C-alpha positions as CSV (number, residue, x, y, z in Angstrom):
1,M,0.0,0.0,0.0
2,T,1.3,3.5,-0.8
3,G,0.5,6.9,0.4
4,S,-0.7,5.7,3.9
5,A,-0.8,8.6,6.3
6,V,-1.4,6.7,9.4
7,A,1.1,4.3,10.9
8,A,0.1,0.8,12.1
9,P,-0.7,0.7,15.8
10,H,2.3,0.8,18.0
11,E,3.1,-2.6,19.9
12,A,2.1,-1.7,23.4
13,K,0.4,-3.7,26.1
14,L,-2.4,-2.0,28.0
15,R,-2.3,-2.6,31.8
16,R,-3.3,-1.0,35.1
17,G,-0.8,1.7,36.2
18,R,1.3,1.0,39.3
19,L,3.5,2.9,41.7
20,G,6.6,1.9,39.7
21,D,5.2,3.9,36.7
22,L,5.4,7.3,38.6
23,A,8.6,8.6,36.9
24,A,7.5,7.5,33.5
25,L,4.0,9.0,33.9
26,T,5.4,12.4,35.0
27,A,7.9,12.3,32.1
28,I,5.0,11.9,29.7
29,E,3.0,14.6,31.4
30,T,5.8,17.2,31.2
31,A,6.6,16.2,27.6
32,V,2.9,16.5,26.4
33,F,1.4,19.3,28.5
34,K,2.9,22.8,28.9
35,T,0.2,23.8,31.5
36,D,-2.2,22.1,33.8
37,Q,0.2,19.1,34.4
38,L,-0.6,16.4,36.8
39,S,2.0,16.1,39.6
40,R,3.7,13.0,40.8
41,R,1.6,13.3,43.9
42,S,-1.6,13.5,41.9
43,F,-0.6,10.3,39.9
44,R,0.2,8.6,43.3
45,H,-3.2,9.6,44.5
46,F,-5.1,8.3,41.5
47,L,-3.1,5.0,41.4
48,A,-4.5,4.2,44.9
49,S,-8.0,5.6,44.4
50,P,-10.9,3.2,44.1
51,T,-12.8,5.9,42.1
52,A,-10.1,6.1,39.4
53,A,-8.7,3.9,36.7
54,L,-5.2,4.7,35.4
55,I,-4.5,2.7,32.2
56,V,-1.0,2.7,30.8
57,A,0.4,1.6,27.4
58,D,3.5,-0.3,28.2
59,D,5.9,-1.0,25.2
60,G,8.5,-2.8,27.4
61,S,10.9,0.1,27.5
62,E,11.8,2.2,30.5
63,R,9.4,4.8,29.2
64,L,5.7,4.4,28.9
65,A,4.0,4.9,25.6
66,G,1.0,6.7,27.1
67,Y,-1.8,6.7,29.6
68,A,-5.5,7.3,30.2
69,L,-7.0,8.4,33.5
70,V,-10.7,7.9,34.1
71,L,-12.6,9.1,37.2
72,F,-15.7,7.5,38.5
73,P,-17.6,10.1,40.7
74,P,-19.6,8.3,43.4
75,R,-23.3,8.3,43.0
76,S,-23.1,9.1,39.3
77,L,-23.8,7.3,36.1
78,L,-21.1,9.4,34.3
79,A,-17.3,8.7,34.0
80,R,-14.9,11.5,33.3
81,L,-11.9,11.1,31.1
82,Y,-9.6,13.2,33.2
83,S,-6.4,13.0,31.1
84,I,-5.1,11.1,28.2
85,A,-1.6,11.4,26.7
86,V,0.7,9.6,24.2
87,A,4.5,10.1,24.4
88,P,5.4,12.6,21.7
89,H,7.8,10.2,19.9
90,L,4.9,7.7,19.5
91,E,2.2,10.1,18.2
92,R,0.1,9.1,15.2
93,R,0.6,5.3,15.7
94,G,-2.9,4.4,16.9
95,L,-2.2,4.6,20.7
96,G,-4.7,7.5,21.3
97,P,-7.7,5.6,20.0
98,L,-6.4,2.4,21.8
99,L,-6.2,4.2,25.1
100,L,-9.6,5.9,24.6
101,A,-11.3,2.6,23.9
102,A,-9.7,1.1,27.1
103,A,-10.9,4.1,29.1
104,E,-14.5,3.6,27.7
105,D,-14.3,-0.1,28.6
106,A,-13.3,0.8,32.1
107,A,-16.2,3.2,32.4
108,K,-18.6,0.5,31.2
109,R,-17.2,-2.0,33.6
110,H,-17.9,0.5,36.4
111,G,-21.5,0.7,35.3
112,R,-21.3,4.2,33.7
113,E,-23.7,5.2,31.0
114,A,-21.6,8.0,29.5
115,M,-18.1,9.5,29.5
116,R,-17.4,13.2,29.6
117,L,-14.3,15.1,29.0
118,E,-12.8,18.6,28.6
119,V,-10.2,19.4,25.9
120,H,-8.3,22.6,25.1
121,E,-10.0,24.5,22.4
122,H,-6.7,24.5,20.4
123,N,-6.1,20.8,20.7
124,T,-7.3,19.9,17.2
125,Q,-5.7,16.5,17.1
126,A,-7.6,15.4,20.3
127,I,-10.8,17.0,19.2
128,A,-10.7,15.0,16.0
129,L,-10.1,11.8,17.8
130,Y,-13.0,12.4,20.2
131,E,-15.5,13.3,17.3
132,K,-14.3,10.3,15.3
133,S,-14.9,8.2,18.4
134,G,-18.5,9.3,18.8
135,Y,-18.2,12.2,21.3
136,R,-20.5,15.2,20.9
137,F,-19.8,18.8,21.9
138,F,-22.1,20.0,24.6
139,G,-20.6,23.0,26.2
140,R,-17.6,25.3,27.0
141,H,-15.8,26.4,30.1
142,R,-14.3,29.8,29.5
143,D,-10.7,30.6,30.7
144,Y,-10.4,27.1,32.0
145,Y,-6.8,26.3,31.5
146,G,-3.6,28.0,32.8
147,D,-3.0,29.6,29.5
148,H,-6.5,31.1,29.7
149,G,-7.7,28.9,26.9
150,D,-11.3,27.6,26.9
151,A,-12.2,23.9,27.5
152,L,-14.6,22.3,25.1
153,R,-16.8,19.7,26.8
154,F,-17.7,16.5,25.0
155,E,-19.8,13.6,26.0
156,K,-20.3,10.0,24.7
157,L,-23.3,7.9,25.6
158,F,-22.8,4.3,25.8
159,D,-25.2,1.6,24.6
160,V,-25.8,-0.1,27.9
161,R,-28.6,-2.4,27.5
162,R,-29.4,-4.3,30.7
């Protein structure tokens, strides 16, 4: 095949995050996000929280390939994709959609009927991924991020037939 713009999915195993991942998680965080970064302390908190799922893409190297963090607010049927990131050297290799699908699966396993998220208004790559994955825009938070950018709010309803 010629002219393919998208690389094949990167070989990475998805698994639950663990304390030994803290250094790699903070390295991804500082490489991907210029503002509003999760701290090592926050990652440690979420790793131990029963109301969160931290899914990592492990490619067997000392560096992680990416992560997705999903929160499960108590007494709610909604999950929140709190953060998702792919290591910059592995972008556009199919890891974003893979992590997003794993986050959605975690939300469904926790009995959630929908997932919501916020994304920086200028993060066109992430917005395209969410829209392609069935998320619909439903609102905006003005001046949400540290750089004064707005957050666009998206939601995806799950088909949860009981």
